[in-house]
LOSE-991781 format. One record per residue (C-alpha): y, z, x. Coordinates in steps of 0.05 Angstrom, whole numbers, padded with zeros to 5 digits. Layout:
REM residues N
NODE     yy     zz     xx
NODE      Y      Z      X
...
END
This chain:
REM residues 340
NODE     yy     zz     xx
NODE  02172  00976  01756
NODE  02159  01047  01735
NODE  02135  01094  01789
NODE  02095  01154  01765
NODE  02110  01219  01798
NODE  02051  01267  01804
NODE  02060  01334  01770
NODE  02078  01391  01816
NODE  02023  01443  01815
NODE  02044  01507  01782
NODE  02054  01564  01830
NODE  02007  01623  01818
NODE  02038  01684  01785
NODE  02029  01742  01834
NODE  02043  01816  01826
NODE  02047  01865  01884
NODE  02076  01935  01893
NODE  02078  01999  01932
NODE  02087  02072  01914
NODE  02152  02106  01937
NODE  02114  02163  01969
NODE  02137  02167  02041
NODE  02169  02124  02094
NODE  02137  02056  02101
NODE  02105  02043  02169
NODE  02087  01985  02215
NODE  02019  01978  02182
NODE  02053  01967  02114
NODE  02097  01914  02145
NODE  02043  01876  02181
NODE  01991  01884  02127
NODE  02034  01869  02066
NODE  02109  01861  02071
NODE  02108  01807  02124
NODE  02057  01768  02084
NODE  02098  01775  02020
NODE  02158  01746  02056
NODE  02119  01689  02087
NODE  02091  01667  02019
NODE  02152  01677  01975
NODE  02163  01602  01966
NODE  02090  01589  01950
NODE  02082  01633  01889
NODE  02118  01659  01827
NODE  02121  01731  01851
NODE  02140  01798  01823
NODE  02147  01858  01870
NODE  02148  01927  01840
NODE  02163  01997  01865
NODE  02110  02034  01824
NODE  02145  02101  01815
NODE  02108  02120  01751
NODE  02043  02125  01791
NODE  02072  02181  01832
NODE  02074  02225  01770
NODE  01999  02234  01770
NODE  02008  02296  01813
NODE  02066  02331  01777
NODE  02063  02392  01823
NODE  02087  02349  01880
NODE  02146  02317  01845
NODE  02216  02327  01872
NODE  02258  02287  01821
NODE  02317  02275  01868
NODE  02272  02255  01925
NODE  02231  02209  01881
NODE  02293  02173  01856
NODE  02318  02165  01928
NODE  02252  02140  01954
NODE  02245  02089  01897
NODE  02312  02058  01916
NODE  02296  02063  01990
NODE  02230  02026  01984
NODE  02264  01972  01944
NODE  02317  01967  01998
NODE  02262  01960  02050
NODE  02232  01903  02011
NODE  02298  01866  02017
NODE  02309  01889  02089
NODE  02242  01859  02109
NODE  02262  01792  02080
NODE  02245  01788  02006
NODE  02299  01747  01973
NODE  02319  01775  01904
NODE  02341  01705  01884
NODE  02271  01677  01896
NODE  02230  01736  01871
NODE  02233  01788  01816
NODE  02240  01856  01849
NODE  02244  01918  01806
NODE  02228  01991  01798
NODE  02171  02003  01750
NODE  02204  02058  01709
NODE  02264  02012  01696
NODE  02218  01969  01652
NODE  02195  02014  01594
NODE  02145  01961  01571
NODE  02098  01987  01626
NODE  02091  02055  01594
NODE  02085  02027  01523
NODE  02033  01976  01542
NODE  01994  02028  01581
NODE  01987  02071  01518
NODE  01963  02012  01476
NODE  01911  01995  01529
NODE  01890  02068  01538
NODE  01871  02069  01464
NODE  01823  02011  01475
NODE  01793  02032  01542
NODE  01726  02069  01541
NODE  01731  02137  01575
NODE  01668  02124  01616
NODE  01702  02066  01651
NODE  01755  02114  01678
NODE  01707  02169  01699
NODE  01670  02121  01745
NODE  01731  02099  01784
NODE  01721  02115  01857
NODE  01791  02141  01870
NODE  01788  02189  01811
NODE  01723  02217  01837
NODE  01750  02227  01908
NODE  01818  02255  01887
NODE  01791  02303  01835
NODE  01732  02329  01876
NODE  01736  02403  01891
NODE  01797  02414  01846
NODE  01793  02463  01788
NODE  01840  02422  01745
NODE  01871  02353  01748
NODE  01925  02320  01706
NODE  01906  02269  01654
NODE  01948  02218  01691
NODE  01901  02220  01750
NODE  01846  02196  01704
NODE  01886  02145  01664
NODE  01931  02115  01717
NODE  01884  02056  01727
NODE  01903  02036  01656
NODE  01976  02038  01675
NODE  01959  01995  01734
NODE  01924  01947  01687
NODE  01987  01945  01644
NODE  02028  01930  01707
NODE  01985  01869  01720
NODE  01972  01843  01649
NODE  02045  01848  01626
NODE  02064  01789  01670
NODE  02006  01741  01657
NODE  01988  01752  01729
NODE  01941  01702  01761
NODE  01930  01736  01828
NODE  01934  01807  01853
NODE  01933  01814  01930
NODE  01895  01878  01946
NODE  01855  01911  02000
NODE  01781  01919  01990
NODE  01790  01991  01966
NODE  01832  01966  01907
NODE  01786  01910  01883
NODE  01753  01958  01833
NODE  01821  01969  01799
NODE  01830  01894  01788
NODE  01759  01889  01762
NODE  01775  01945  01713
NODE  01838  01907  01692
NODE  01795  01846  01677
NODE  01746  01889  01637
NODE  01802  01920  01596
NODE  01833  01852  01583
NODE  01766  01820  01565
NODE  01750  01877  01516
NODE  01819  01872  01484
NODE  01814  01796  01477
NODE  01745  01804  01445
NODE  01769  01856  01396
NODE  01836  01828  01377
NODE  01838  01755  01398
NODE  01861  01720  01462
NODE  01921  01759  01486
NODE  01916  01770  01561
NODE  01908  01725  01622
NODE  01850  01749  01665
NODE  01876  01762  01736
NODE  01835  01757  01798
NODE  01836  01800  01860
NODE  01855  01764  01924
NODE  01840  01797  01990
NODE  01893  01770  02038
NODE  01871  01736  02102
NODE  01852  01791  02150
NODE  01913  01812  02188
NODE  01927  01866  02239
NODE  01893  01932  02222
NODE  01940  01984  02251
NODE  01910  02050  02269
NODE  01942  02118  02280
NODE  01978  02127  02346
NODE  01952  02198  02353
NODE  01883  02182  02327
NODE  01861  02109  02333
NODE  01798  02121  02293
NODE  01838  02127  02227
NODE  01883  02075  02194
NODE  01958  02088  02199
NODE  01975  02127  02136
NODE  02039  02148  02101
NODE  02008  02213  02079
NODE  01985  02231  02149
NODE  02054  02213  02177
NODE  02084  02265  02130
NODE  02041  02319  02162
NODE  02036  02296  02234
NODE  02096  02270  02273
NODE  02072  02218  02323
NODE  02017  02191  02278
NODE  02053  02128  02254
NODE  02109  02080  02271
NODE  02160  02084  02215
NODE  02201  02023  02199
NODE  02263  02067  02198
NODE  02248  02109  02259
NODE  02304  02119  02309
NODE  02298  02089  02379
NODE  02283  02158  02407
NODE  02228  02171  02357
NODE  02198  02102  02369
NODE  02197  02114  02443
NODE  02165  02183  02437
NODE  02112  02159  02388
NODE  02091  02096  02426
NODE  02095  02125  02497
NODE  02052  02185  02473
NODE  02000  02141  02440
NODE  01928  02160  02454
NODE  01893  02115  02504
NODE  01837  02142  02549
NODE  01825  02175  02615
NODE  01826  02111  02656
NODE  01887  02095  02699
NODE  01890  02021  02687
NODE  01874  01969  02634
NODE  01807  01933  02635
NODE  01794  01891  02573
NODE  01719  01899  02576
NODE  01725  01975  02571
NODE  01785  01980  02525
NODE  01783  02044  02483
NODE  01803  02045  02409
NODE  01872  02071  02427
NODE  01884  02016  02479
NODE  01856  01963  02432
NODE  01904  01987  02378
NODE  01963  01977  02425
NODE  01938  01907  02441
NODE  01931  01890  02367
NODE  02002  01913  02353
NODE  02030  01872  02410
NODE  01991  01810  02390
NODE  02012  01817  02317
NODE  02086  01824  02334
NODE  02091  01771  02389
NODE  02038  01720  02366
NODE  02016  01715  02439
NODE  01942  01698  02443
NODE  01900  01759  02457
NODE  01866  01730  02520
NODE  01935  01719  02550
NODE  01957  01790  02535
NODE  01893  01818  02565
NODE  01901  01775  02628
NODE  01975  01796  02635
NODE  01958  01871  02635
NODE  01893  01868  02672
NODE  01893  01921  02727
NODE  01961  01949  02706
NODE  01974  02020  02681
NODE  01976  02037  02608
NODE  02050  02054  02615
NODE  02066  01980  02624
NODE  02027  01962  02561
NODE  02062  02017  02522
NODE  02131  01993  02546
NODE  02114  01922  02522
NODE  02092  01948  02454
NODE  02156  01990  02449
NODE  02199  01929  02464
NODE  02163  01887  02412
NODE  02166  01941  02359
NODE  02240  01954  02373
NODE  02257  01880  02367
NODE  02221  01879  02300
NODE  02245  01942  02266
NODE  02317  01945  02291
NODE  02343  01888  02246
NODE  02302  01917  02188
NODE  02334  01985  02198
NODE  02403  01954  02203
NODE  02395  01914  02139
NODE  02366  01975  02105
NODE  02426  02018  02125
NODE  02474  01965  02099
NODE  02438  01962  02032
NODE  02434  02037  02024
NODE  02507  02042  02045
NODE  02527  02000  01985
NODE  02492  02035  01927
NODE  02529  01996  01873
NODE  02505  01929  01900
NODE  02433  01954  01909
NODE  02432  01981  01838
NODE  02460  01915  01812
NODE  02405  01876  01847
NODE  02352  01922  01819
NODE  02383  01918  01749
NODE  02379  01842  01752
NODE  02307  01847  01774
NODE  02290  01895  01718
NODE  02323  01850  01667
NODE  02282  01790  01691
NODE  02219  01832  01690
NODE  02233  01859  01620
NODE  02243  01788  01593
NODE  02172  01770  01615
NODE  02141  01837  01598
NODE  02172  01839  01528
NODE  02140  01772  01510
NODE  02071  01797  01530
NODE  02081  01864  01496
NODE  02101  01828  01432
NODE  02034  01791  01434
NODE  01997  01856  01444
NODE  02031  01892  01387
NODE  02022  01832  01341
NODE  01948  01831  01357
NODE  01942  01905  01341
NODE  01985  01902  01279
NODE  02039  01949  01303
NODE  02114  01940  01313
NODE  02158  01892  01275
END
């Protein structure tokens, strides 16, 4: 008797990435990195360090620092648990197809579409002059996505517009030159912990603010002394003891961090600290953060301490990415009638 075996559903092709702009923080870990690691067996994933996007503000470029940060962010991906054997992890500039595809798409993208992008409006406001890259980088982002026949792009709500533009660019190209691109969809991950600033719990923890204000964020590579200073100095309120019904934004932020790191139900955390001073809550948060980031920092140090091995891993990732990107780029160039 022949037994039919049902087909295994294809895993969705997913692309995610981060800019190598400053040290990654606890919010990056809880909001993205930890979720990437948890789902790495459920999807066909590519993870990119998008260093070309940093070039949109050339006045701020330090070439040596950018190269270091690109490698460091990749090392953090691995230190947080991404397996290079199960995922394609690479640095964007190591795959030249991104830049070439971006130019081809720029030539088919209406200028008006770029002028209406929210981030261009906000970043160019009040400036006498801006670089062309600040206007056109959404096309590069579209190339990043479309080169890999991406099905899903996990993004926050503020990035949905960029995925919608990518779909518009792909749809226009397909209409003009024939079916070439897969249309991706934006996927907003299940709401996770929203980590706020330790010095100002009314704003989201930010890499850019961390660069200006020590004590704002909890860096994944912070030393034990820095972690202690940051967390024990976190803003709370003028009360002397914790009461859940009157928890301020700063206190609530500490509770959210503790719950996210320990998975302890929030009602149990609130009951445990009821009537106790904020110092006890901060010590518990410090312990949970330390237990989380210490092994990450140790794995990161080991990776950065063996540059040849790290570079070899990234070279293999870039080669795998180029194999996929080259196939897509060949379709694009054939559709346009350029190349060989």
